[in-house]
TORPAVO-204185 format. One record per residue (C-alpha): z, x, y. Coordinates in nm, 2 decimals, padded with zeros to 4 digits. Each point is the difference from the previous one (the first is absolute). Layout:
<pts>
Z; X; Y $
...
</pts>
This chain:
<pts>
00.01; -00.01; 00.00 $
-00.09; 00.14; 00.35 $
00.24; -00.01; 00.29 $
-00.22; -00.27; 00.17 $
00.06; -00.23; -00.31 $
00.36; 00.05; -00.01 $
00.17; -00.34; 00.11 $
00.36; 00.09; -00.09 $
00.26; 00.01; 00.30 $
00.08; 00.36; 00.00 $
-00.27; 00.16; -00.22 $
-00.28; 00.25; 00.07 $
-00.16; -00.19; 00.28 $
00.32; -00.06; 00.19 $
00.10; 00.39; -00.06 $
-00.37; 00.08; 00.15 $
00.01; -00.24; 00.28 $
00.35; 00.14; 00.10 $
-00.11; 00.34; -00.01 $
-00.30; -00.09; 00.23 $
00.23; -00.19; 00.25 $
00.21; 00.31; 00.03 $
-00.29; 00.22; 00.06 $
-00.15; -00.22; 00.25 $
00.34; -00.10; 00.18 $
00.10; 00.11; 00.37 $
00.33; 00.12; 00.08 $
00.05; -00.26; 00.28 $
-00.07; -00.28; -00.27 $
00.28; -00.27; -00.02 $
00.13; -00.19; -00.29 $
-00.17; -00.35; -00.05 $
00.32; -00.15; -00.08 $
00.24; 00.14; 00.27 $
-00.23; 00.13; 00.25 $
00.20; 00.33; 00.03 $
-00.19; 00.33; -00.03 $
-00.02; 00.10; -00.36 $
00.12; 00.36; 00.04 $
00.35; 00.06; 00.17 $
00.00; 00.24; 00.31 $
00.24; 00.24; -00.20 $
-00.29; 00.13; -00.20 $
-00.23; 00.09; 00.30 $
00.01; 00.36; 00.05 $
-00.24; -00.02; 00.30 $
-00.21; -00.28; 00.17 $
-00.19; -00.15; -00.28 $
00.09; 00.26; -00.26 $
00.25; -00.12; -00.27 $
00.17; 00.18; -00.29 $
00.17; -00.21; -00.29 $
00.22; 00.10; -00.27 $
-00.17; 00.03; -00.33 $
-00.06; -00.36; -00.15 $
00.12; -00.18; 00.33 $
-00.35; -00.17; 00.06 $
-00.01; -00.12; -00.40 $
00.36; -00.13; 00.03 $
-00.03; -00.16; 00.35 $
-00.34; -00.12; 00.06 $
-00.15; -00.29; -00.21 $
-00.35; -00.15; -00.02 $
00.11; -00.36; 00.08 $
-00.16; -00.31; -00.18 $
-00.12; -00.30; 00.20 $
00.21; -00.27; -00.09 $
-00.14; -00.20; -00.33 $
-00.24; 00.29; -00.09 $
00.01; 00.29; -00.25 $
-00.31; 00.17; 00.14 $
-00.01; -00.07; 00.38 $
00.23; 00.18; 00.24 $
00.18; 00.02; 00.33 $
-00.01; 00.34; 00.04 $
00.26; 00.31; -00.02 $
00.35; -00.13; 00.07 $
00.36; 00.12; -00.04 $
00.12; -00.03; -00.35 $
00.32; -00.16; 00.12 $
-00.20; -00.27; 00.18 $
-00.25; -00.04; -00.29 $
00.29; -00.05; -00.26 $
00.21; -00.23; 00.25 $
-00.31; -00.21; 00.03 $
-00.07; -00.01; -00.38 $
00.35; -00.09; -00.08 $
00.07; 00.32; -00.17 $
-00.32; 00.07; -00.17 $
-00.16; 00.33; 00.13 $
</pts>
């Protein structure tokens, strides 16, 4: 099965789309749930340049699904906002 045929919620297609979204994001991007910046100022080492602890992005930034869909996305959001909205499911 190709990634394009994968219709599971967190399968290969989801992982590929998350990777693309992270690759194309801008550092001024806001969470679609809370509208706060995705990246906290504490990791900005100079204007527009961020340095994150290893694994921070994977743990703290999710590709958020649109309500009622397993394959459509709101965009990148804070993990805490995504989990809170989903009622505990990441």
